[in-house]
N, C-alpha and C positions, 0 to 999 in steps of 0.2 A: 295264700298272705296271712290270713287267721294264724296258722301255725306258726310263720314268722314272727307277729305281732307277739306270741307267748315270750319273745326274748325282751322286748323293751315297754317300757313306760312309754305312754305320752309324751312327757318329758324327752326322756331318752329320742323319741321318734322324732322331735323336733329338734333336736340337738342334731343328729344322724342327718336329717335333712339340709343344715347349716353346714354342715361340713362338707357334704356335695357340694354346696352350692359353693363357698369359697375354694375347693378344687377342682371345681369347673373352670372357675374364673380365672386363676392361675394357670392352669395346662393354657387357656385360651388364650392366653398372652404370652406367654414362655415357651409353649408347647411340650412341656413336660410335668412332674411334680403331682401329678393328679392321686399316684396311688398310695405318693411318700405322704400327703395330708390326709387322704383316707385311713389310711391305717394307722397312722399317728394320732388322729383326732375319735377314728371310732375305738377305737384298743380303749381309751379312758375307761368305757363303760359295757365293751362286750369282751368276748375271749379274741384270743390273737387269732385262734382259727376262724370266729365265723366276722371277724370284721377281714381277716380275708377273703372270706366269701362274699362280703358286700361290694366289695369293689371292682368282682372281677367284670363285670357285665355293664355296668360305666367305663370301665377301662376298655374295653372292645369297642364299643359304640363310639366315642371317643377318637377313640387313633383310626377305627374307621373312615369318620370325614374328616381327619387331618390328613391319613395317607392317601386319600383318593380326591384332594382339593386339586390338585393337578393335571387330575384326569389319572385314568387306569394306564397309559402307557408310559406317563412318567411316574407312576409307583410300581409297573414294572421293573423299568429301569432300576431302580435303586434297588429292588431285591435281585436281581443279576447281578450287580455293583457290588452289592453286600453280602453276597450269597454265605458267604465264611462266616463272618459274625452271626447270621441266621442259623446256619446248620450246628456251628459249636456250641451258642448260646441256647439253643432250643433243648439239644441232649442234655446239657446241664442243666437245665430248667425241670423237665422231666422230671430228672432223677434225685434234684432236691427237695421238688414239689412232695418227694414221698414221707420225706423225714418230717413233716408237720404234725401228723399224726401220733408221732413217734416220743419225739420230743416234749419237754414239759413245759407247761405254759410260762413259765419265768425265761428259761433255758432259750426258749421260743422269742421271747420278747429283748433278750440279748443281742442273740444273734441278727435282729430284723433293724434294733436300734444302731449297735455298732459299727456296720457300714454306714449309718444315715449319718452318725456324727464325724465318720471320719472323713464324709466326703464335704460336711459341713465345714468341718477345718482348714480342709484341704481351700475351701473357696475362700473362706475367713482371709488364710493368709496369702492368697493373690496366685498359688501355685498354681503353673499351667503346663501341661506336653507339649512339645512342639516335636512334630514329624514332617522330615523332608517331604518324604514320600509313603506309600503303606506298605504295610511290612506284615504280611502272614502270619509271622507271630507275634507281634504287637498285636493285630486285631484278635486272635485266637484269645489272649491270653486274656485280653480285654473281655470278650465275648465271654470267655469262664467264669471270671468274675461276676459281671451281669447276670447271665445266667444262671449263677449257683444262690447268688442273693433274690432274684427275680424270684424261682421257686417258689423260696420260702415266704415271702412277704412282699410278690407283685409291685416291688422297686426294683428296675432296673434303668432307670433316668442319668442317673450319675455317672455313672464309668461310660455308659454309650454318649450322653454331650461332651464329658472330657475327650472323648478320642474325635469323635464329629471336630470339637476344636481343634485340635492339634492338628489335625489337616487343615485346617482352615479353612471347611467346606461353608459354600456360601448361606447367609441366611436363609434364604427361601425352601434352598437343597434341605438344608440340614433342619427346617421345620419337616419336609415331604419324607425324608429318611427315617428319621424320628417318629413319625407317625406308621410307618410300614415298620420296622421293628418292632415298635411298643406294641400295634395291633395285631400283627402275627405273632408276637410273644404272647397277648393277651388271650389268644384263641388257641394256644398251646396250653398256656396255663388253663383255662377253663376244659380244656380234655384233662388236665395231669389231677388237675383236684376232685375230678368225678373218681379219676382212678383210685384217689387217695383216702375217697369218703367227706372231704372238706365242703363239698359241695353237693348239696342233696338237694332233695325238692322240698324241703321244709328253711334252707339257706338260701335257695334261691328265689325262692317264692319273696324278692323284695317288695316292697312297696315302688311302685309305678311310677308316684311324684319323685321321689329321691334322684331315678334315672334320669326322669325327664329335665331336673333340677340341674343334673350335670352337663346336659346337653342345651338346654339352654343357655346356662351361664358361660361354658365354654363357646359358643358360638356367639355369642352377645360381647366378649371381651375379644375373640379374636377381629370380631369387626369391625371394633372400636382401632382396637392396634391397626389394622390394615388404613384406617382413616387418619389415622395420627402419624403413619409414615407417607401417605399419598399428602396430605396438607391440606388447606382450604384449596376448595374449588374455587376460580375466578367466576362471576357471575357475568353475564351479556354486557351489562354496563360497563363494567373494567375490563374486559375486555379490548370493547369499541372504543376505551380514552387511550387505551396500548396503543394500540393502531393508530390513532389518531394523532400521538404524539412525534413529534420532528426535531432529530438534533437541532440545536440553534448553530446558526456559523460564525465563527470567530471575524470581528472585523479589525 
């Protein structure tokens, strides 16, 4: 950890923890966007490759919780169903991750920021892709884009969400599928950047507080989201009153 702290001043370390906190809250609420927020926030005061290294382990941990929230059997079902997406995206992810150490920092920032701006504009314009049924060609194309962008930036959420939304995937299932795709992608990304040299003992020794920050905020906001969906639970007195009431007969 001391080797990592040489990269950060105390103020920067505090700001990094704040960035992870905000990213975890958003992740718990909507199911994605944690890498996007972290790479954007950390890149203000860190080199792009170091910011990328900083989001790897929090992303693996939070997506693991999200993928297994409904049980291992449901997660495995999602893996089998979207195996084409995972395979194609994984191959492109492993390939593009090797470009991080080759590209200039300014070029890398443009390649990270460009797709983010593009998908943000699509959302602001209200454009939505609609598919009547699954298509191997479309799924492979979306997975290629997600994997290529994700290998360099750790961001593969927007194209994935766009594709799942186009299929009208139910909300609960979509959250689980996102967790599976992002979680397995994050594991592959860790392996890819060990090979690329981005993830080393110095960059991997992130403060444990930052990782715990993301997990706690993600968990807390997810619980709040589920409570708001379920609505307030009536107490015993309210239930008894409801049972005691009878409809009045008309005379």
